[in-house]
Every structure is written in structure tokens, then in C-alpha cells.
Backbone as XML, in Angstrom:
<?xml version="1.0"?>
<chain id="A" units="angstrom">
  <residue number="1" name="MET">
    <atom name="N" x="27.175" y="-1.055" z="4.275"/>
    <atom name="CA" x="26.860" y="-1.726" z="3.043"/>
    <atom name="C" x="25.356" y="-1.662" z="2.765"/>
  </residue>
  <residue number="2" name="LYS">
    <atom name="N" x="24.552" y="-1.922" z="3.794"/>
    <atom name="CA" x="23.102" y="-1.863" z="3.611"/>
    <atom name="C" x="22.656" y="-0.458" z="3.264"/>
  </residue>
  <residue number="3" name="THR">
    <atom name="N" x="23.325" y="0.527" z="3.831"/>
    <atom name="CA" x="22.975" y="1.917" z="3.556"/>
    <atom name="C" x="23.254" y="2.254" z="2.089"/>
  </residue>
  <residue number="4" name="LEU">
    <atom name="N" x="24.403" y="1.816" z="1.584"/>
    <atom name="CA" x="24.740" y="2.094" z="0.194"/>
    <atom name="C" x="23.775" y="1.414" z="-0.767"/>
  </residue>
  <residue number="5" name="LEU">
    <atom name="N" x="23.386" y="0.183" z="-0.463"/>
    <atom name="CA" x="22.419" y="-0.509" z="-1.308"/>
    <atom name="C" x="21.048" y="0.159" z="-1.236"/>
  </residue>
  <residue number="6" name="GLY">
    <atom name="N" x="20.674" y="0.632" z="-0.055"/>
    <atom name="CA" x="19.417" y="1.358" z="0.090"/>
    <atom name="C" x="19.420" y="2.648" z="-0.714"/>
  </residue>
  <residue number="7" name="ILE">
    <atom name="N" x="20.531" y="3.353" z="-0.699"/>
    <atom name="CA" x="20.651" y="4.581" z="-1.485"/>
    <atom name="C" x="20.584" y="4.263" z="-2.977"/>
  </residue>
  <residue number="8" name="ALA">
    <atom name="N" x="21.232" y="3.176" z="-3.386"/>
    <atom name="CA" x="21.195" y="2.782" z="-4.799"/>
    <atom name="C" x="19.776" y="2.421" z="-5.231"/>
  </residue>
  <residue number="9" name="PHE">
    <atom name="N" x="19.057" y="1.679" z="-4.404"/>
    <atom name="CA" x="17.675" y="1.335" z="-4.734"/>
    <atom name="C" x="16.789" y="2.584" z="-4.776"/>
  </residue>
  <residue number="10" name="ALA">
    <atom name="N" x="17.021" y="3.518" z="-3.873"/>
    <atom name="CA" x="16.256" y="4.766" z="-3.894"/>
    <atom name="C" x="16.553" y="5.561" z="-5.168"/>
  </residue>
  <residue number="11" name="ALA">
    <atom name="N" x="17.805" y="5.562" z="-5.606"/>
    <atom name="CA" x="18.160" y="6.259" z="-6.842"/>
    <atom name="C" x="17.519" y="5.588" z="-8.054"/>
  </residue>
  <residue number="12" name="ILE">
    <atom name="N" x="17.418" y="4.261" z="-8.031"/>
    <atom name="CA" x="16.761" y="3.537" z="-9.124"/>
    <atom name="C" x="15.291" y="3.923" z="-9.192"/>
  </residue>
  <residue number="13" name="ILE">
    <atom name="N" x="14.627" y="3.938" z="-8.048"/>
    <atom name="CA" x="13.214" y="4.309" z="-8.013"/>
    <atom name="C" x="13.034" y="5.770" z="-8.430"/>
  </residue>
  <residue number="14" name="LEU">
    <atom name="N" x="13.915" y="6.645" z="-7.976"/>
    <atom name="CA" x="13.829" y="8.057" z="-8.337"/>
    <atom name="C" x="13.982" y="8.253" z="-9.840"/>
  </residue>
  <residue number="15" name="SER">
    <atom name="N" x="14.927" y="7.552" z="-10.460"/>
    <atom name="CA" x="15.093" y="7.711" z="-11.901"/>
    <atom name="C" x="13.892" y="7.149" z="-12.657"/>
  </residue>
  <residue number="16" name="LEU">
    <atom name="N" x="13.251" y="6.110" z="-12.133"/>
    <atom name="CA" x="12.039" y="5.584" z="-12.758"/>
    <atom name="C" x="10.896" y="6.602" z="-12.655"/>
  </residue>
  <residue number="17" name="ILE">
    <atom name="N" x="10.784" y="7.248" z="-11.508"/>
    <atom name="CA" x="9.759" y="8.285" z="-11.329"/>
    <atom name="C" x="10.026" y="9.465" z="-12.259"/>
  </residue>
  <residue number="18" name="LEU">
    <atom name="N" x="11.293" y="9.856" z="-12.403"/>
    <atom name="CA" x="11.628" y="10.952" z="-13.299"/>
    <atom name="C" x="11.313" y="10.600" z="-14.751"/>
  </residue>
  <residue number="19" name="ALA">
    <atom name="N" x="11.564" y="9.360" z="-15.140"/>
    <atom name="CA" x="11.237" y="8.940" z="-16.502"/>
    <atom name="C" x="9.735" y="9.025" z="-16.740"/>
  </residue>
  <residue number="20" name="GLY">
    <atom name="N" x="8.948" y="8.614" z="-15.758"/>
    <atom name="CA" x="7.499" y="8.735" z="-15.882"/>
    <atom name="C" x="7.053" y="10.183" z="-15.958"/>
  </residue>
  <residue number="21" name="PHE">
    <atom name="N" x="7.692" y="11.034" z="-15.188"/>
    <atom name="CA" x="7.373" y="12.459" z="-15.233"/>
    <atom name="C" x="7.670" y="13.037" z="-16.608"/>
  </residue>
  <residue number="22" name="PHE">
    <atom name="N" x="8.841" y="12.702" z="-17.161"/>
    <atom name="CA" x="9.200" y="13.215" z="-18.477"/>
    <atom name="C" x="8.296" y="12.637" z="-19.566"/>
  </residue>
  <residue number="23" name="MET">
    <atom name="N" x="7.831" y="11.414" z="-19.379"/>
    <atom name="CA" x="6.941" y="10.810" z="-20.360"/>
    <atom name="C" x="5.592" y="11.535" z="-20.383"/>
  </residue>
  <residue number="24" name="LEU">
    <atom name="N" x="5.097" y="11.910" z="-19.212"/>
    <atom name="CA" x="3.797" y="12.563" z="-19.131"/>
    <atom name="C" x="3.854" y="14.054" z="-19.431"/>
  </residue>
  <residue number="25" name="LYS">
    <atom name="N" x="5.018" y="14.623" z="-19.362"/>
    <atom name="CA" x="5.169" y="16.059" z="-19.606"/>
    <atom name="C" x="5.119" y="16.286" z="-21.122"/>
  </residue>
  <residue number="26" name="SER">
    <atom name="N" x="4.063" y="16.925" z="-21.576"/>
    <atom name="CA" x="3.851" y="17.043" z="-23.021"/>
    <atom name="C" x="4.305" y="18.380" z="-23.604"/>
  </residue>
  <residue number="27" name="ASP">
    <atom name="N" x="4.657" y="19.366" z="-22.797"/>
    <atom name="CA" x="4.992" y="20.674" z="-23.339"/>
    <atom name="C" x="6.477" y="20.827" z="-23.655"/>
  </residue>
  <residue number="28" name="SER">
    <atom name="N" x="7.285" y="19.847" z="-23.354"/>
    <atom name="CA" x="8.707" y="19.937" z="-23.621"/>
    <atom name="C" x="9.032" y="19.242" z="-24.945"/>
  </residue>
  <residue number="29" name="LYS">
    <atom name="N" x="9.828" y="19.897" z="-25.776"/>
    <atom name="CA" x="10.186" y="19.275" z="-27.048"/>
    <atom name="C" x="11.342" y="18.279" z="-26.897"/>
  </residue>
  <residue number="30" name="HIS">
    <atom name="N" x="11.978" y="18.253" z="-25.732"/>
    <atom name="CA" x="13.074" y="17.322" z="-25.485"/>
    <atom name="C" x="12.679" y="16.222" z="-24.505"/>
  </residue>
  <residue number="31" name="ARG">
    <atom name="N" x="11.405" y="15.950" z="-24.376"/>
    <atom name="CA" x="10.961" y="14.993" z="-23.351"/>
    <atom name="C" x="11.452" y="13.585" z="-23.636"/>
  </residue>
  <residue number="32" name="GLY">
    <atom name="N" x="11.528" y="13.194" z="-24.899"/>
    <atom name="CA" x="11.996" y="11.851" z="-25.238"/>
    <atom name="C" x="13.442" y="11.641" z="-24.812"/>
  </residue>
  <residue number="33" name="ARG">
    <atom name="N" x="14.267" y="12.653" z="-25.029"/>
    <atom name="CA" x="15.677" y="12.558" z="-24.650"/>
    <atom name="C" x="15.830" y="12.496" z="-23.135"/>
  </residue>
  <residue number="34" name="HIS">
    <atom name="N" x="15.057" y="13.318" z="-22.425"/>
    <atom name="CA" x="15.128" y="13.311" z="-20.957"/>
    <atom name="C" x="14.646" y="11.964" z="-20.395"/>
  </residue>
  <residue number="35" name="MET">
    <atom name="N" x="13.581" y="11.441" z="-20.979"/>
    <atom name="CA" x="13.056" y="10.157" z="-20.523"/>
    <atom name="C" x="14.062" y="9.048" z="-20.799"/>
  </residue>
  <residue number="36" name="ALA">
    <atom name="N" x="14.675" y="9.060" z="-21.961"/>
    <atom name="CA" x="15.673" y="8.039" z="-22.295"/>
    <atom name="C" x="16.881" y="8.127" z="-21.366"/>
  </residue>
  <residue number="37" name="ASN">
    <atom name="N" x="17.302" y="9.336" z="-21.028"/>
    <atom name="CA" x="18.432" y="9.493" z="-20.105"/>
    <atom name="C" x="18.089" y="8.953" z="-18.717"/>
  </residue>
  <residue number="38" name="ALA">
    <atom name="N" x="16.877" y="9.235" z="-18.242"/>
    <atom name="CA" x="16.473" y="8.741" z="-16.923"/>
    <atom name="C" x="16.400" y="7.216" z="-16.915"/>
  </residue>
  <residue number="39" name="LEU">
    <atom name="N" x="15.879" y="6.625" z="-17.985"/>
    <atom name="CA" x="15.810" y="5.166" z="-18.050"/>
    <atom name="C" x="17.196" y="4.550" z="-18.193"/>
  </residue>
  <residue number="40" name="THR">
    <atom name="N" x="18.099" y="5.227" z="-18.889"/>
    <atom name="CA" x="19.472" y="4.745" z="-19.003"/>
    <atom name="C" x="20.158" y="4.742" z="-17.645"/>
  </residue>
  <residue number="41" name="VAL">
    <atom name="N" x="19.930" y="5.777" z="-16.864"/>
    <atom name="CA" x="20.492" y="5.831" z="-15.510"/>
    <atom name="C" x="19.931" y="4.694" z="-14.665"/>
  </residue>
  <residue number="42" name="ARG">
    <atom name="N" x="18.636" y="4.435" z="-14.790"/>
    <atom name="CA" x="18.013" y="3.351" z="-14.014"/>
    <atom name="C" x="18.608" y="2.003" z="-14.386"/>
  </residue>
  <residue number="43" name="ILE">
    <atom name="N" x="18.771" y="1.750" z="-15.656"/>
    <atom name="CA" x="19.337" y="0.473" z="-16.095"/>
    <atom name="C" x="20.785" y="0.350" z="-15.644"/>
  </residue>
  <residue number="44" name="GLY">
    <atom name="N" x="21.537" y="1.428" z="-15.768"/>
    <atom name="CA" x="22.933" y="1.402" z="-15.332"/>
    <atom name="C" x="23.067" y="1.137" z="-13.842"/>
  </residue>
  <residue number="45" name="LEU">
    <atom name="N" x="22.236" y="1.797" z="-13.042"/>
    <atom name="CA" x="22.275" y="1.571" z="-11.596"/>
    <atom name="C" x="21.859" y="0.148" z="-11.242"/>
  </residue>
  <residue number="46" name="SER">
    <atom name="N" x="20.863" y="-0.378" z="-11.935"/>
    <atom name="CA" x="20.409" y="-1.744" z="-11.660"/>
    <atom name="C" x="21.502" y="-2.756" z="-11.964"/>
  </residue>
  <residue number="47" name="VAL">
    <atom name="N" x="22.171" y="-2.582" z="-13.097"/>
    <atom name="CA" x="23.266" y="-3.492" z="-13.454"/>
    <atom name="C" x="24.415" y="-3.350" z="-12.461"/>
  </residue>
  <residue number="48" name="LEU">
    <atom name="N" x="24.722" y="-2.129" z="-12.063"/>
    <atom name="CA" x="25.802" y="-1.905" z="-11.100"/>
    <atom name="C" x="25.503" y="-2.574" z="-9.766"/>
  </residue>
  <residue number="49" name="VAL">
    <atom name="N" x="24.273" y="-2.444" z="-9.270"/>
    <atom name="CA" x="23.898" y="-3.081" z="-8.002"/>
    <atom name="C" x="24.003" y="-4.597" z="-8.127"/>
  </residue>
  <residue number="50" name="PHE">
    <atom name="N" x="23.550" y="-5.154" z="-9.247"/>
    <atom name="CA" x="23.633" y="-6.597" z="-9.452"/>
    <atom name="C" x="25.082" y="-7.064" z="-9.467"/>
  </residue>
  <residue number="51" name="VAL">
    <atom name="N" x="25.941" y="-6.367" z="-10.184"/>
    <atom name="CA" x="27.350" y="-6.753" z="-10.262"/>
    <atom name="C" x="28.016" y="-6.640" z="-8.890"/>
  </residue>
  <residue number="52" name="VAL">
    <atom name="N" x="27.728" y="-5.564" z="-8.167"/>
    <atom name="CA" x="28.315" y="-5.402" z="-6.829"/>
    <atom name="C" x="27.864" y="-6.534" z="-5.900"/>
  </residue>
  <residue number="53" name="LEU">
    <atom name="N" x="26.583" y="-6.891" z="-5.955"/>
    <atom name="CA" x="26.101" y="-7.994" z="-5.117"/>
    <atom name="C" x="26.781" y="-9.313" z="-5.480"/>
  </residue>
  <residue number="54" name="MET">
    <atom name="N" x="26.974" y="-9.568" z="-6.756"/>
    <atom name="CA" x="27.636" y="-10.805" z="-7.170"/>
    <atom name="C" x="29.103" y="-10.827" z="-6.740"/>
  </residue>
  <residue number="55" name="VAL">
    <atom name="N" x="29.779" y="-9.687" z="-6.845"/>
    <atom name="CA" x="31.180" y="-9.616" z="-6.410"/>
    <atom name="C" x="31.281" y="-9.806" z="-4.900"/>
  </residue>
  <residue number="56" name="LEU">
    <atom name="N" x="30.406" y="-9.153" z="-4.142"/>
    <atom name="CA" x="30.428" y="-9.312" z="-2.685"/>
    <atom name="C" x="30.128" y="-10.749" z="-2.280"/>
  </residue>
  <residue number="57" name="TRP">
    <atom name="N" x="29.212" y="-11.406" z="-3.005"/>
    <atom name="CA" x="28.902" y="-12.808" z="-2.712"/>
    <atom name="C" x="30.092" y="-13.700" z="-3.041"/>
  </residue>
  <residue number="58" name="SER">
    <atom name="N" x="30.746" y="-13.453" z="-4.182"/>
    <atom name="CA" x="31.872" y="-14.305" z="-4.560"/>
    <atom name="C" x="33.072" y="-14.110" z="-3.643"/>
  </residue>
  <residue number="59" name="LEU">
    <atom name="N" x="33.223" y="-12.935" z="-3.063"/>
    <atom name="CA" x="34.318" y="-12.691" z="-2.124"/>
    <atom name="C" x="33.986" y="-13.137" z="-0.700"/>
  </residue>
  <residue number="60" name="GLY">
    <atom name="N" x="32.746" y="-13.520" z="-0.465"/>
    <atom name="CA" x="32.356" y="-14.023" z="0.842"/>
    <atom name="C" x="31.888" y="-12.973" z="1.830"/>
  </residue>
  <residue number="61" name="TYR">
    <atom name="N" x="31.704" y="-11.743" z="1.368"/>
    <atom name="CA" x="31.237" y="-10.692" z="2.274"/>
    <atom name="C" x="29.770" y="-10.844" z="2.628"/>
  </residue>
  <residue number="62" name="ILE">
    <atom name="N" x="28.985" y="-11.375" z="1.711"/>
    <atom name="CA" x="27.579" y="-11.645" z="1.979"/>
    <atom name="C" x="27.304" y="-13.095" z="1.615"/>
  </residue>
  <residue number="63" name="ALA">
    <atom name="N" x="26.300" y="-13.670" z="2.250"/>
    <atom name="CA" x="25.938" y="-15.058" z="1.981"/>
    <atom name="C" x="24.431" y="-15.161" z="1.849"/>
  </residue>
  <residue number="64" name="PRO">
    <atom name="N" x="23.962" y="-15.915" z="0.867"/>
    <atom name="CA" x="22.509" y="-16.107" z="0.760"/>
    <atom name="C" x="22.021" y="-16.974" z="1.900"/>
  </residue>
  <residue number="65" name="THR">
    <atom name="N" x="20.916" y="-16.599" z="2.486"/>
    <atom name="CA" x="20.392" y="-17.386" z="3.585"/>
    <atom name="C" x="19.136" y="-18.123" z="3.203"/>
  </residue>
  <residue number="66" name="GLY">
    <atom name="N" x="18.434" y="-17.668" z="2.189"/>
    <atom name="CA" x="17.203" y="-18.312" z="1.788"/>
    <atom name="C" x="16.061" y="-17.964" z="2.744"/>
  </residue>
  <residue number="67" name="TYR">
    <atom name="N" x="14.913" y="-18.516" z="2.475"/>
    <atom name="CA" x="13.754" y="-18.208" z="3.307"/>
    <atom name="C" x="13.811" y="-18.968" z="4.612"/>
  </residue>
  <residue number="68" name="PHE">
    <atom name="N" x="14.220" y="-20.225" z="4.560"/>
    <atom name="CA" x="14.291" y="-21.059" z="5.762"/>
    <atom name="C" x="15.742" y="-21.157" z="6.229"/>
  </residue>
  <residue number="69" name="PRO">
    <atom name="N" x="15.981" y="-21.046" z="7.524"/>
    <atom name="CA" x="17.340" y="-21.237" z="8.028"/>
    <atom name="C" x="17.801" y="-22.678" z="7.802"/>
  </residue>
  <residue number="70" name="ALA">
    <atom name="N" x="19.092" y="-22.860" z="7.776"/>
    <atom name="CA" x="19.650" y="-24.210" z="7.574"/>
    <atom name="C" x="19.228" y="-25.106" z="8.730"/>
  </residue>
  <residue number="71" name="GLY">
    <atom name="N" x="18.901" y="-26.324" z="8.418"/>
    <atom name="CA" x="18.487" y="-27.271" z="9.450"/>
    <atom name="C" x="16.997" y="-27.480" z="9.523"/>
  </residue>
  <residue number="72" name="GLN">
    <atom name="N" x="16.248" y="-26.774" z="8.731"/>
    <atom name="CA" x="14.783" y="-26.963" z="8.749"/>
    <atom name="C" x="14.357" y="-27.725" z="7.531"/>
  </residue>
</chain>
């Protein structure tokens, strides 16, 4: 599970980097479309990770622990 979330976070960061690359690339006439697609992928992955975390929490597979352990 941690591996899949790590891969998802890496894909989110990669799509953000690609969007920045397409934004700075000035010689392409389709740069706006490529940048929008990369940002759409980033938003979609972010929402998917959030929904998966909420579903796993509601099913009891993961539990929030907070910064301090219980009893402190």
C-alpha cells in the first residue's frame, strides 16, 4: 500500500514537472494543450489518492495516529 501511494505521489510530482517544462518551452505551438493535459493528470491523480485514502480510512485499513501517540 505504501509503495502504491509513493508511486502515485511520484507521478503527481512528475506531471507537475512536465507542466512546468511545457510552460517554459516556447518553440512549440501546442504547449498550452500539453501543459493543460499534464495539469489535468496531476489534479486527477491528487483527487484519486485523496479518495483512496478516505475509502481505506473508512474501511479501517488505515488509522490516523496524529503527531502524539494516544496517552500523552
